[in-house]
MDAnalysis code that builds the backbone (N, CA, C; Angstrom):
import MDAnalysis as mda
import numpy as np

u = mda.Universe.empty(726, n_residues=242, atom_resindex=np.repeat(np.arange(242), 3), trajectory=True)
u.add_TopologyAttr("name", ["N", "CA", "C"] * 242)
u.add_TopologyAttr("resid", np.arange(1, 243))
u.add_TopologyAttr("resname", ["UNK", "UNK", "UNK", "UNK", "UNK", "UNK", "UNK", "UNK", "UNK", "UNK", "UNK", "UNK", "UNK", "UNK", "UNK", "UNK", "UNK", "UNK", "UNK", "UNK", "UNK", "UNK", "UNK", "UNK", "UNK", "UNK", "UNK", "UNK", "UNK", "UNK", "UNK", "UNK", "UNK", "UNK", "UNK", "UNK", "UNK", "UNK", "UNK", "UNK", "UNK", "UNK", "UNK", "UNK", "UNK", "UNK", "UNK", "UNK", "UNK", "UNK", "UNK", "UNK", "UNK", "UNK", "UNK", "UNK", "UNK", "UNK", "UNK", "UNK", "UNK", "UNK", "UNK", "UNK", "UNK", "UNK", "UNK", "UNK", "UNK", "UNK", "UNK", "UNK", "UNK", "UNK", "UNK", "UNK", "UNK", "UNK", "UNK", "UNK", "UNK", "UNK", "UNK", "UNK", "UNK", "UNK", "UNK", "UNK", "UNK", "UNK", "UNK", "UNK", "UNK", "UNK", "UNK", "UNK", "UNK", "UNK", "UNK", "UNK", "UNK", "UNK", "UNK", "UNK", "UNK", "UNK", "UNK", "UNK", "UNK", "UNK", "UNK", "UNK", "UNK", "UNK", "UNK", "UNK", "UNK", "UNK", "UNK", "UNK", "UNK", "UNK", "UNK", "UNK", "UNK", "UNK", "UNK", "UNK", "UNK", "UNK", "UNK", "UNK", "UNK", "UNK", "UNK", "UNK", "UNK", "UNK", "UNK", "UNK", "UNK", "UNK", "UNK", "UNK", "UNK", "UNK", "UNK", "UNK", "UNK", "UNK", "UNK", "UNK", "UNK", "UNK", "UNK", "UNK", "UNK", "UNK", "UNK", "UNK", "UNK", "UNK", "UNK", "UNK", "UNK", "UNK", "UNK", "UNK", "UNK", "UNK", "UNK", "UNK", "UNK", "UNK", "UNK", "UNK", "UNK", "UNK", "UNK", "UNK", "UNK", "UNK", "UNK", "UNK", "UNK", "UNK", "UNK", "UNK", "UNK", "UNK", "UNK", "UNK", "UNK", "UNK", "UNK", "UNK", "UNK", "UNK", "UNK", "UNK", "UNK", "UNK", "UNK", "UNK", "UNK", "UNK", "UNK", "UNK", "UNK", "UNK", "UNK", "UNK", "UNK", "UNK", "UNK", "UNK", "UNK", "UNK", "UNK", "UNK", "UNK", "UNK", "UNK", "UNK", "UNK", "UNK", "UNK", "UNK", "UNK", "UNK", "UNK", "UNK", "UNK", "UNK", "UNK", "UNK", "UNK", "UNK", "UNK", "UNK", "UNK", "UNK"])
u.atoms.positions = np.array([
    [0.851, -1.185, 0.000],
    [0.000, 0.000, 0.000],
    [0.894, 1.246, 0.000],
    [0.422, 2.341, -0.621],
    [-0.817, 2.372, -1.426],
    [-0.623, 1.639, -2.758],
    [-1.753, 0.995, -3.253],
    [-1.693, 0.200, -4.478],
    [-2.758, 0.686, -5.445],
    [-2.333, 1.167, -6.613],
    [-3.268, 1.613, -7.655],
    [-3.507, 0.457, -8.618],
    [-4.799, 0.133, -8.849],
    [-5.162, -1.002, -9.709],
    [-6.055, -0.492, -10.844],
    [-5.688, -0.866, -12.056],
    [-6.510, -0.547, -13.231],
    [-7.465, -1.722, -13.486],
    [-8.757, -1.448, -13.438],
    [-9.777, -2.472, -13.690],
    [-10.367, -2.248, -15.082],
    [-10.371, -3.301, -15.903],
    [-10.921, -3.235, -17.260],
    [-12.051, -4.262, -17.408],
    [-13.196, -3.797, -17.828],
    [-14.367, -4.660, -18.025],
    [-14.174, -5.549, -19.252],
    [-14.393, -6.850, -19.079],
    [-14.324, -7.796, -20.211],
    [-15.641, -8.580, -20.324],
    [-16.710, -7.985, -19.795],
    [-18.011, -8.670, -19.811],
    [-18.532, -8.823, -21.244],
    [-19.368, -9.826, -21.440],
    [-20.018, -10.067, -22.740],
    [-21.535, -9.950, -22.580],
    [-22.235, -9.910, -23.699],
    [-23.712, -9.845, -23.664],
    [-24.227, -8.432, -23.696],
    [-23.433, -7.541, -24.183],
    [-23.839, -6.146, -24.393],
    [-24.330, -5.452, -23.129],
    [-23.487, -5.418, -22.073],
    [-23.908, -4.661, -20.885],
    [-23.955, -3.172, -21.215],
    [-24.867, -2.492, -20.507],
    [-24.992, -1.045, -20.726],
    [-24.733, -0.256, -19.445],
    [-24.567, -0.981, -18.311],
    [-24.237, -0.291, -17.057],
    [-23.274, -1.164, -16.249],
    [-22.511, -0.466, -15.456],
    [-21.468, -1.145, -14.681],
    [-21.449, -0.575, -13.262],
    [-21.271, -1.440, -12.299],
    [-21.130, -0.982, -10.913],
    [-19.979, -1.753, -10.275],
    [-18.958, -0.981, -9.925],
    [-17.789, -1.575, -9.262],
    [-17.897, -1.354, -7.758],
    [-17.733, -2.428, -6.999],
    [-17.635, -2.330, -5.537],
    [-16.240, -2.847, -5.170],
    [-15.408, -1.934, -4.661],
    [-13.992, -2.282, -4.471],
    [-13.701, -2.969, -3.136],
    [-14.727, -3.210, -2.339],
    [-14.540, -3.957, -1.101],
    [-13.968, -3.143, 0.039],
    [-13.743, -1.861, -0.215],
    [-13.205, -0.990, 0.841],
    [-14.154, 0.155, 1.146],
    [-15.443, -0.032, 0.669],
    [-16.441, 1.000, 0.917],
    [-16.575, 1.999, -0.204],
    [-15.773, 1.854, -1.257],
    [-15.863, 2.785, -2.378],
    [-16.411, 2.046, -3.586],
    [-17.072, 2.814, -4.477],
    [-17.678, 2.252, -5.684],
    [-17.388, 3.163, -6.862],
    [-17.701, 2.653, -8.063],
    [-17.557, 3.450, -9.282],
    [-18.516, 2.908, -10.320],
    [-18.977, 3.785, -11.246],
    [-19.948, 3.386, -12.269],
    [-19.355, 3.430, -13.666],
    [-18.049, 3.665, -13.784],
    [-17.429, 3.673, -15.105],
    [-17.203, 2.248, -15.583],
    [-17.060, 2.094, -16.907],
    [-16.803, 0.754, -17.433],
    [-15.397, 0.284, -17.049],
    [-14.446, 1.152, -17.223],
    [-13.056, 0.857, -16.863],
    [-12.591, 1.935, -15.891],
    [-11.911, 1.532, -14.854],
    [-11.617, 2.480, -13.787],
    [-10.306, 2.098, -13.096],
    [-9.686, 3.103, -12.489],
    [-8.517, 2.864, -11.633],
    [-8.899, 3.189, -10.201],
    [-8.587, 2.275, -9.281],
    [-8.872, 2.502, -7.865],
    [-7.584, 2.321, -7.070],
    [-7.420, 3.150, -6.073],
    [-6.217, 3.086, -5.237],
    [-6.592, 2.592, -3.850],
    [-5.942, 1.502, -3.441],
    [-6.132, 0.938, -2.105],
    [-5.035, 1.504, -1.204],
    [-5.442, 2.175, -0.147],
    [-4.474, 2.912, 0.676],
    [-4.031, 2.160, 1.915],
    [-4.749, 1.088, 2.265],
    [-4.378, 0.335, 3.464],
    [-4.210, -1.131, 3.092],
    [-3.394, -1.861, 3.847],
    [-3.224, -3.291, 3.567],
    [-4.514, -4.063, 3.847],
    [-4.673, -5.199, 3.154],
    [-5.828, -6.052, 3.382],
    [-6.173, -6.854, 2.138],
    [-7.205, -7.710, 2.274],
    [-7.723, -8.489, 1.140],
    [-9.095, -7.913, 0.794],
    [-9.238, -7.431, -0.426],
    [-10.448, -6.710, -0.826],
    [-11.154, -7.471, -1.956],
    [-12.414, -7.965, -1.697],
    [-13.186, -8.607, -2.772],
    [-13.798, -7.529, -3.674],
    [-13.311, -7.454, -4.887],
    [-13.801, -6.448, -5.837],
    [-14.909, -7.101, -6.681],
    [-16.072, -6.466, -6.673],
    [-17.239, -7.015, -7.389],
    [-17.627, -6.074, -8.523],
    [-17.769, -6.653, -9.721],
    [-18.293, -5.903, -10.871],
    [-19.687, -6.453, -11.195],
    [-20.681, -5.570, -11.146],
    [-22.052, -5.945, -11.513],
    [-22.430, -5.204, -12.792],
    [-22.836, -5.968, -13.806],
    [-23.219, -5.363, -15.088],
    [-24.698, -5.666, -15.360],
    [-25.295, -4.800, -16.163],
    [-26.712, -5.002, -16.559],
    [-26.867, -4.661, -18.031],
    [-27.800, -5.393, -18.709],
    [-28.051, -5.088, -20.123],
    [-29.315, -4.237, -20.249],
    [-29.762, -4.019, -21.486],
    [-30.908, -3.131, -21.710],
    [-32.214, -3.691, -21.154],
    [-32.287, -5.016, -21.013],
    [-33.532, -5.616, -20.506],
    [-33.536, -5.710, -18.989],
    [-32.451, -5.253, -18.343],
    [-32.398, -5.267, -16.883],
    [-31.770, -6.503, -16.297],
    [-31.317, -7.418, -17.147],
    [-30.620, -8.586, -16.607],
    [-29.286, -8.143, -15.995],
    [-28.923, -8.796, -14.878],
    [-27.670, -8.463, -14.184],
    [-26.787, -9.694, -14.059],
    [-25.500, -9.436, -13.982],
    [-24.520, -10.498, -13.722],
    [-23.358, -9.876, -12.945],
    [-22.736, -10.704, -12.135],
    [-21.639, -10.194, -11.296],
    [-20.413, -11.094, -11.396],
    [-19.268, -10.494, -11.161],
    [-17.984, -11.223, -11.073],
    [-17.192, -10.642, -9.900],
    [-16.486, -11.543, -9.210],
    [-15.720, -11.124, -8.022],
    [-14.260, -11.551, -8.186],
    [-13.367, -10.664, -7.798],
    [-11.926, -10.985, -7.774],
    [-11.296, -10.303, -6.565],
    [-10.458, -11.062, -5.858],
    [-9.820, -10.493, -4.673],
    [-8.531, -9.743, -5.037],
    [-8.362, -8.624, -4.374],
    [-7.128, -7.831, -4.493],
    [-6.438, -7.854, -3.126],
    [-5.192, -8.290, -3.118],
    [-4.423, -8.347, -1.868],
    [-3.438, -7.176, -1.829],
    [-3.560, -6.378, -0.797],
    [-2.674, -5.217, -0.607],
    [-1.789, -5.502, 0.603],
    [-0.493, -5.496, 0.398],
    [0.444, -5.853, 1.463],
    [0.999, -4.618, 2.166],
    [1.553, -4.877, 3.372],
    [2.256, -3.815, 4.098],
    [3.487, -3.400, 3.293],
    [3.765, -2.111, 3.234],
    [4.998, -1.706, 2.542],
    [6.219, -2.199, 3.322],
    [7.297, -2.526, 2.636],
    [8.499, -2.985, 3.349],
    [9.066, -1.872, 4.226],
    [9.605, -2.278, 5.369],
    [10.212, -1.290, 6.258],
    [11.473, -0.730, 5.620],
    [11.591, 0.581, 5.728],
    [12.793, 1.219, 5.199],
    [13.937, 1.033, 6.185],
    [15.012, 0.518, 5.676],
    [16.206, 0.346, 6.514],
    [17.256, 1.350, 6.065],
    [17.856, 2.047, 7.012],
    [18.870, 3.035, 6.626],
    [20.060, 2.359, 5.964],
    [20.616, 3.064, 5.013],
    [21.819, 2.556, 4.356],
    [22.996, 2.671, 5.316],
    [23.519, 1.540, 5.710],
    [24.668, 1.512, 6.614],
    [25.896, 1.125, 5.806],
    [26.856, 2.017, 5.709],
    [28.052, 1.663, 4.934],
    [28.786, 0.503, 5.589],
    [29.402, -0.332, 4.790],
    [30.141, -1.456, 5.374],
    [31.277, -0.959, 6.261],
    [31.524, -1.696, 7.318],
    [32.592, -1.315, 8.247],
    [33.945, -1.391, 7.546],
    [34.753, -0.364, 7.776],
    [36.104, -0.335, 7.210],
    [37.046, -1.008, 8.200],
    [37.765, -2.043, 7.782],
    [38.667, -2.714, 8.726],
    [39.775, -1.777, 9.188],
    [40.208, -1.968, 10.433],
    [41.270, -1.144, 10.995],
    [42.592, -1.471, 10.309],
    [43.255, -0.430, 9.835],
    [44.543, -0.605, 9.165],
    [45.458, 0.551, 9.555],
    [46.609, 0.226, 10.130],
    [47.564, 1.254, 10.556],
    [48.475, 1.625, 9.398],
    [48.692, 2.921, 9.237],
    [49.650, 3.408, 8.242],
    [50.027, 4.838, 8.600],
    [51.191, 5.264, 8.130],
    [51.624, 6.636, 8.364],
    [52.642, 7.020, 7.309],
    [52.879, 8.325, 7.211],
    [53.908, 8.830, 6.312],
    [54.861, 9.705, 7.120],
    [56.129, 9.663, 6.733],
    [57.158, 10.520, 7.315],
    [57.680, 11.422, 6.208],
    [57.834, 12.715, 6.521],
    [58.240, 13.634, 5.455],
    [59.677, 13.392, 5.001],
    [60.512, 12.807, 5.867],
    [61.855, 12.366, 5.471],
    [62.110, 11.024, 6.142],
    [62.841, 10.159, 5.478],
    [63.200, 8.866, 6.065],
    [64.706, 8.708, 6.217],
    [65.470, 9.714, 5.753],
    [66.926, 9.650, 5.884],
    [67.484, 11.066, 5.873],
    [68.484, 11.296, 6.721],
    [69.111, 12.614, 6.759],
    [70.134, 12.679, 7.870],
    [70.854, 13.802, 7.906],
    [71.914, 13.986, 8.897],
    [71.334, 14.377, 10.251],
    [72.006, 13.894, 11.307],
    [71.638, 14.292, 12.667],
    [72.091, 15.731, 12.925],
    [71.305, 16.516, 13.702],
    [69.973, 16.170, 14.224],
    [68.927, 16.229, 13.115],
    [68.007, 15.262, 13.112],
    [67.034, 15.124, 12.022],
    [65.619, 15.295, 12.564],
    [64.909, 16.316, 12.042],
    [63.502, 16.528, 12.392],
    [62.623, 15.776, 11.401],
    [61.722, 14.945, 11.929],
    [60.833, 14.148, 11.082],
    [59.383, 14.447, 11.465],
    [58.569, 14.795, 10.455],
    [57.139, 15.001, 10.662],
    [56.416, 13.689, 10.371],
    [55.738, 13.155, 11.386],
    [54.979, 11.916, 11.235],
    [53.489, 12.249, 11.158],
    [52.815, 11.752, 10.113],
    [51.378, 11.969, 9.936],
    [50.662, 10.624, 9.836],
    [49.657, 10.452, 10.672],
    [48.856, 9.231, 10.682],
    [47.950, 9.182, 9.459],
    [47.963, 8.063, 8.729],
    [47.064, 7.861, 7.584],
    [46.253, 6.577, 7.762],
    [46.072, 6.153, 9.004],
    [45.356, 4.910, 9.286],
    [43.885, 5.026, 8.897],
    [43.267, 3.883, 8.576],
    [41.847, 3.808, 8.256],
    [41.153, 2.881, 9.252],
    [39.805, 2.951, 9.255],
    [39.044, 2.107, 10.169],
    [38.707, 2.797, 11.469],
    [38.711, 4.132, 11.465],
    [38.288, 4.942, 12.617],
    [39.077, 4.656, 13.892],
    [40.394, 4.811, 13.858],
    [41.139, 4.663, 15.117],
    [40.798, 5.794, 16.074],
    [40.880, 5.487, 17.372],
    [40.604, 6.496, 18.403],
    [41.804, 6.709, 19.319],
    [42.833, 5.868, 19.183],
    [44.046, 6.077, 19.976],
    [45.258, 5.711, 19.133],
    [46.374, 6.366, 19.467],
    [47.619, 6.216, 18.712],
    [48.777, 6.070, 19.694],
    [49.736, 5.218, 19.343],
    [50.948, 5.097, 20.147],
    [52.133, 4.976, 19.202],
    [52.986, 6.007, 19.249],
    [54.200, 6.020, 18.438],
    [55.368, 5.518, 19.278],
    [56.150, 4.609, 18.717],
    [57.421, 4.174, 19.308],
    [58.501, 4.548, 18.298],
    [59.376, 5.491, 18.682],
    [60.325, 6.059, 17.734],
    [61.600, 5.238, 17.578],
    [61.694, 4.123, 18.279],
    [62.832, 3.230, 18.097],
    [64.062, 3.621, 18.879],
    [63.965, 4.710, 19.655],
    [65.106, 5.152, 20.460],
    [64.752, 5.214, 21.941],
    [63.638, 4.560, 22.299],
    [63.192, 4.568, 23.689],
    [62.128, 5.596, 23.986],
    [61.813, 6.460, 23.025],
    [60.797, 7.490, 23.229],
    [59.481, 7.067, 22.588],
    [58.359, 7.483, 23.213],
    [57.021, 7.176, 22.702],
    [56.163, 8.438, 22.775],
    [55.017, 8.403, 22.071],
    [54.079, 9.525, 22.106],
    [52.682, 9.029, 21.761],
    [51.628, 9.606, 22.419],
    [50.245, 9.233, 22.099],
    [49.575, 10.195, 21.117],
    [50.324, 11.167, 20.574],
    [49.727, 12.125, 19.645],
    [49.380, 11.440, 18.322],
    [48.419, 12.028, 17.593],
    [48.079, 11.464, 16.280],
    [49.113, 11.863, 15.236],
    [49.483, 13.129, 15.212],
    [50.474, 13.642, 14.266],
    [51.473, 14.492, 15.048],
    [52.740, 14.384, 14.718],
    [53.735, 15.121, 15.493],
    [55.057, 15.180, 14.745],
    [55.943, 16.057, 15.243],
    [57.315, 16.152, 14.748],
    [58.248, 15.638, 15.832],
    [59.202, 14.794, 15.423],
    [60.153, 14.222, 16.376],
    [61.566, 14.469, 15.869],
    [62.482, 14.754, 16.810],
    [63.868, 15.047, 16.453],
    [64.782, 13.917, 16.920],
    [65.524, 13.358, 15.963],
    [66.551, 12.362, 16.270],
    [67.889, 13.091, 16.390],
    [68.509, 12.993, 17.566],
    [69.742, 13.739, 17.807],
    [70.987, 12.906, 17.537],
    [70.850, 11.594, 17.543],
    [72.006, 10.724, 17.349],
    [71.850, 9.911, 16.066],
    [72.969, 9.655, 15.376],
    [72.902, 8.802, 14.186],
    [72.472, 7.382, 14.552],
    [71.843, 6.716, 13.599],
    [71.425, 5.336, 13.820],
    [70.276, 4.961, 12.907],
    [69.888, 3.683, 12.973],
    [68.736, 3.166, 12.231],
    [67.619, 2.921, 13.237],
    [66.491, 3.622, 13.048],
    [65.417, 3.597, 14.032],
    [64.134, 3.037, 13.411],
    [63.661, 1.858, 13.875],
    [62.362, 1.347, 13.413],
    [61.234, 2.065, 14.160],
    [60.448, 2.832, 13.428],
    [59.343, 3.586, 14.022],
    [58.063, 2.764, 13.884],
    [57.382, 2.551, 15.009],
    [56.153, 1.752, 15.024],
    [54.980, 2.616, 15.459],
    [53.912, 2.601, 14.654],
    [52.654, 3.248, 15.035],
    [51.626, 2.153, 15.309],
    [51.080, 2.147, 16.526],
    [50.017, 1.212, 16.896],
    [48.742, 2.009, 17.130],
    [47.673, 1.624, 16.418],
    [46.387, 2.309, 16.559],
    [45.358, 1.322, 17.090],
    [44.317, 1.871, 17.728],
    [43.217, 1.051, 18.248],
    [41.903, 1.762, 17.957],
    [40.833, 0.965, 17.721],
    [39.514, 1.554, 17.500],
    [38.665, 1.432, 18.767],
    [37.390, 1.824, 18.673],
    [36.532, 1.858, 19.858],
    [36.269, 0.471, 20.430],
    [36.360, -0.561, 19.594],
    [36.093, -1.917, 20.082],
    [37.339, -2.584, 20.642],
    [38.478, -1.881, 20.627],
    [39.702, -2.436, 21.189],
    [40.583, -3.163, 20.200],
    [40.165, -3.221, 18.933],
    [41.024, -3.837, 17.920],
    [42.273, -2.984, 17.730],
    [43.409, -3.634, 17.468],
    [44.669, -2.926, 17.273],
    [45.311, -3.316, 15.948],
    [46.091, -2.387, 15.407],
    [46.873, -2.649, 14.198],
    [48.137, -1.812, 14.282],
    [49.205, -2.288, 13.641],
    [50.497, -1.600, 13.721],
    [51.126, -1.472, 12.338],
    [51.956, -0.443, 12.195],
    [52.743, -0.228, 10.977],
    [54.147, 0.188, 11.398],
    [55.147, -0.228, 10.610],
    [56.551, 0.042, 10.942],
    [57.254, 0.619, 9.723],
    [58.103, 1.620, 9.959],
    [58.957, 2.168, 8.909],
    [60.277, 2.602, 9.532],
    [61.372, 2.385, 8.810],
    [62.693, 2.725, 9.324],
    [63.057, 4.170, 9.006],
    [63.681, 4.824, 9.977],
    [64.259, 6.155, 9.796],
    [65.771, 6.017, 9.954],
    [66.513, 6.469, 8.952],
    [67.971, 6.385, 8.976],
    [68.549, 7.767, 9.249],
    [69.264, 7.879, 10.367],
    [69.883, 9.148, 10.750],
    [71.389, 9.011, 10.532],
    [71.919, 9.846, 9.656],
    [73.315, 9.743, 9.243],
    [74.214, 10.633, 10.095],
    [75.500, 10.244, 10.152],
    [76.498, 11.078, 10.814],
    [76.789, 12.273, 9.912],
    [76.628, 13.496, 10.407],
    [76.903, 14.655, 9.560],
    [78.397, 14.780, 9.288],
    [78.787, 15.495, 8.237],
    [80.214, 15.679, 7.947],
    [80.937, 16.313, 9.130],
    [82.151, 15.827, 9.380],
    [82.944, 16.353, 10.492],
    [83.476, 17.732, 10.131],
    [83.300, 18.681, 11.053],
    [83.772, 20.047, 10.818],
    [84.320, 20.608, 12.128],
    [85.630, 20.843, 12.150],
    [86.276, 21.363, 13.357],
    [86.020, 22.856, 13.491],
    [85.756, 23.284, 14.734],
    [85.517, 24.701, 14.992],
    [85.683, 24.954, 16.485],
    [86.146, 26.167, 16.835],
    [86.271, 26.508, 18.253],
    [86.299, 28.016, 18.410],
    [86.146, 28.454, 19.664],
    [86.329, 29.865, 20.007],
    [87.287, 29.948, 21.192],
    [88.015, 31.066, 21.257],
    [88.922, 31.343, 22.375],
    [88.395, 32.554, 23.128],
    [88.334, 32.441, 24.459],
    [87.798, 33.525, 25.282],
    [88.757, 33.817, 26.445],
    [89.395, 35.001, 26.467],
    [89.363, 36.028, 25.417],
    [90.399, 35.710, 24.344],
    [90.261, 36.247, 23.148],
    [91.239, 35.961, 22.098],
    [92.497, 36.832, 22.209],
    [92.436, 37.854, 23.039],
    [93.604, 38.721, 23.206],
    [93.571, 39.331, 24.601],
    [94.784, 39.692, 25.105],
    [94.870, 40.285, 26.425],
    [96.308, 40.335, 26.898],
    [96.559, 40.982, 28.028],
    [97.926, 41.126, 28.538],
    [98.421, 39.832, 29.187],
    [99.747, 39.669, 29.145],
    [100.366, 38.505, 29.787],
    [100.358, 38.701, 31.306],
    [100.223, 37.624, 32.086],
    [99.881, 36.270, 31.610],
    [98.395, 36.203, 31.263],
    [98.074, 35.516, 30.157],
    [96.697, 35.477, 29.654],
    [96.147, 34.054, 29.777],
    [95.050, 33.929, 30.521],
    [94.368, 32.635, 30.640],
    [93.201, 32.601, 29.649],
    [93.209, 31.587, 28.797],
    [92.218, 31.500, 27.710],
    [91.385, 30.227, 27.881],
    [90.072, 30.403, 27.778],
    [89.142, 29.258, 27.747],
    [88.869, 28.906, 26.288],
    [89.220, 27.684, 25.902],
    [88.951, 27.206, 24.547],
    [87.690, 26.334, 24.574],
    [86.743, 26.672, 23.702],
    [85.462, 25.952, 23.651],
    [85.297, 25.306, 22.284],
    [85.132, 24.004, 22.292],
    [84.941, 23.240, 21.056],
    [83.541, 23.471, 20.500],
    [83.454, 23.854, 19.233],
    [82.170, 24.037, 18.543],
    [82.046, 23.104, 17.345],
    [82.851, 22.067, 17.325],
    [82.875, 21.160, 16.172],
    [81.551, 20.415, 16.025],
    [81.214, 20.097, 14.784],
    [80.025, 19.304, 14.478],
    [80.448, 18.011, 13.789],
    [79.520, 17.067, 13.739],
    [79.829, 15.787, 13.111],
    [80.219, 14.717, 14.106],
    [79.880, 14.933, 15.379],
    [80.082, 13.950, 16.442],
    [81.542, 13.523, 16.597],
    [82.432, 14.485, 16.886],
    [83.816, 14.091, 17.179],
    [83.885, 13.320, 18.495],
    [84.878, 12.429, 18.570],
    [85.083, 11.657, 19.804],
    [86.473, 11.902, 20.394],
    [87.370, 12.516, 19.606],
    [88.715, 12.840, 20.093],
    [89.064, 14.268, 19.700],
    [89.808, 14.944, 20.607],
    [90.223, 16.326, 20.391],
    [91.727, 16.440, 20.668],
    [92.412, 17.184, 19.829],
    [93.847, 17.426, 20.057],
    [94.124, 18.902, 19.799],
    [94.514, 19.597, 20.889],
    [94.776, 21.034, 20.821],
    [96.282, 21.272, 20.768],
    [96.682, 22.150, 19.867],
    [98.058, 22.656, 19.819],
    [97.980, 24.165, 20.043],
    [98.575, 24.618, 21.160],
    [98.373, 25.997, 21.579],
    [99.364, 26.980, 20.964],
    [100.288, 26.485, 20.159],
    [101.224, 27.377, 19.470],
    [102.430, 27.764, 20.287],
    [102.515, 27.250, 21.526],
    [103.661, 27.558, 22.382],
    [104.405, 26.280, 22.762],
    [104.165, 25.211, 21.975],
    [104.834, 23.947, 22.232],
    [104.067, 23.018, 23.142],
    [102.948, 23.475, 23.664],
    [102.155, 22.625, 24.546],
    [100.848, 22.222, 23.843],
    [100.255, 21.135, 24.347],
    [99.015, 20.636, 23.752],
    [98.120, 20.042, 24.832],
    [96.903, 19.639, 24.409],
    [95.922, 19.096, 25.354],
    [94.940, 18.231, 24.566],
    [94.320, 17.255, 25.251],
    [93.328, 16.379, 24.605],
    [91.931, 16.533, 25.214],
    [91.752, 17.518, 26.087],
    [90.408, 17.768, 26.626],
    [89.535, 18.389, 25.545],
    [88.224, 18.272, 25.712],
    [87.335, 18.871, 24.715],
    [87.329, 20.392, 24.839],
    [87.293, 20.889, 26.056],
    [87.232, 22.334, 26.286],
    [88.288, 22.723, 27.329],
    [89.550, 22.846, 26.912],
    [90.614, 23.102, 27.883],
    [90.755, 24.589, 28.221],
    [91.452, 24.834, 29.321],
    [91.882, 26.187, 29.697],
    [93.408, 26.211, 29.604],
    [93.949, 27.251, 28.951],
    [95.403, 27.320, 28.763],
    [95.897, 28.716, 29.120],
    [97.074, 28.753, 29.742],
    [97.661, 30.038, 30.139],
    [98.886, 30.348, 29.282],
    [98.900, 31.580, 28.764],
    [100.053, 32.082, 28.010],
    [100.803, 33.072, 28.906],
    [102.025, 32.722, 29.361],
    [102.751, 33.617, 30.282],
    [103.485, 34.744, 29.573],
    [103.731, 34.591, 28.275],
    [104.541, 35.593, 27.578],
    [103.763, 36.178, 26.411],
    [104.124, 37.411, 26.079],
    [103.456, 38.060, 24.960],
    [103.849, 37.390, 23.651],
    [102.959, 37.547, 22.661],
    [103.203, 36.965, 21.353],
    [101.888, 36.644, 20.661],
    [101.995, 36.246, 19.399],
    [100.831, 35.801, 18.626],
    [100.970, 34.298, 18.435],
    [99.981, 33.570, 18.898],
    [100.053, 32.107, 18.907],
    [98.964, 31.530, 17.991],
    [99.396, 30.669, 17.067],
    [98.418, 29.951, 16.236],
    [97.973, 28.704, 16.987],
    [96.662, 28.603, 17.174],
    [96.079, 27.462, 17.887],
    [95.403, 26.554, 16.870],
    [95.750, 25.277, 16.926],
    [95.133, 24.287, 16.037],
    [94.316, 23.295, 16.865],
    [93.080, 23.034, 16.404],
    [92.245, 21.980, 16.995],
    [91.999, 20.923, 15.928],
    [92.432, 19.700, 16.220],
    [92.164, 18.570, 15.329],
    [91.174, 17.643, 16.025],
    [90.059, 17.377, 15.336],
    [89.036, 16.481, 15.894],
    [88.930, 15.246, 15.009],
    [88.472, 14.167, 15.633],
    [88.319, 12.898, 14.910],
    [87.009, 12.249, 15.343],
    [86.291, 11.641, 14.365],
    [85.042, 10.965, 14.724],
    [85.270, 9.464, 14.897],
    [84.189, 8.734, 15.148],
    [84.308, 7.309, 15.470],
    [84.767, 6.478, 14.289],
    [84.638, 7.009, 13.078],
    [85.063, 6.251, 11.899],
    [86.503, 6.559, 11.506],
    [87.192, 7.431, 12.270],
    [88.583, 7.750, 11.981],
    [88.790, 8.954, 11.100],
    [87.710, 9.618, 10.693],
    [87.828, 10.834, 9.886],
    [88.226, 11.982, 10.803],
    [89.155, 12.847, 10.333],
    [89.563, 13.985, 11.157],
    [89.498, 15.275, 10.366],
    [89.459, 16.375, 11.116],
    [89.412, 17.705, 10.513],
    [90.099, 18.660, 11.479],
    [90.688, 19.743, 10.924],
    [91.452, 20.686, 11.738],
    [90.959, 22.104, 11.505],
    [90.882, 22.855, 12.604],
    [90.555, 24.276, 12.542],
    [91.677, 25.057, 13.217],
    [91.960, 26.254, 12.711],
    [93.036, 27.084, 13.265],
    [92.484, 28.434, 13.687],
    [93.111, 29.002, 14.722],
    [92.767, 30.333, 15.183],
    [93.985, 30.972, 15.832],
    [93.846, 32.206, 16.294],
    [94.992, 32.916, 16.855],
    [94.638, 33.526, 18.205],
    [95.628, 33.500, 19.084],
    [95.545, 34.185, 20.373],
    [96.695, 35.185, 20.424],
    [96.380, 36.427, 20.789],
    [97.411, 37.458, 20.866],
    [97.577, 37.893, 22.321],
    [98.824, 37.755, 22.809],
    [99.152, 38.159, 24.173],
    [100.008, 39.415, 24.081],
    [99.562, 40.472, 24.720],
    [100.274, 41.751, 24.653],
    [100.934, 42.033, 25.998],
    [101.853, 43.004, 25.967],
    [102.586, 43.344, 27.196],
    [101.749, 44.262, 28.073],
])
């Protein structure tokens, strides 16, 4: 329901009048008619015809009107939980900043990042800085509202930056005797330092203090070496005045 039915008279014997009783309290006098049944049920439809002499005849046929089917909302199929992410860089020199963006599907509601260096985070998207060279397996574990979990892993390679020797002397000039603080500013993860102070003395501390008792201009050399045996040298000058 509602059900519209077209009724067509097929009577014989030259009828001249027609009376339709649709079984729902409604009638019609047309030869052919359309009737609409608005409620469910079984309706005996009767057609009574008469000819010119007043003879009558009837025919009955049942019309069954069913309940309309219940409308069910369209529910999209559930998307399975799948963990995935992208990193804006996967290799570079230390210190390396990496932007991690979650691209998981299946409506995750929680995130756990393991950066492979002992650090973790529950943020969905974040930037993380690797300060030391190494190979780091990054794992993202996501969970949905029902407690299902999924994980994805990608490696981040942090390279040793080129070794570059550098230092400052504080103060770089002054009257004798002059005590100078040397501060190593080298990059590239040096592990050994060798200072030549220009007066015949040297030191292997990273940030030594050296005293110049006599006036003069001294060339200071700092040679640094990294764990792979690569070395680099930087030179500077200290001036001691009278």
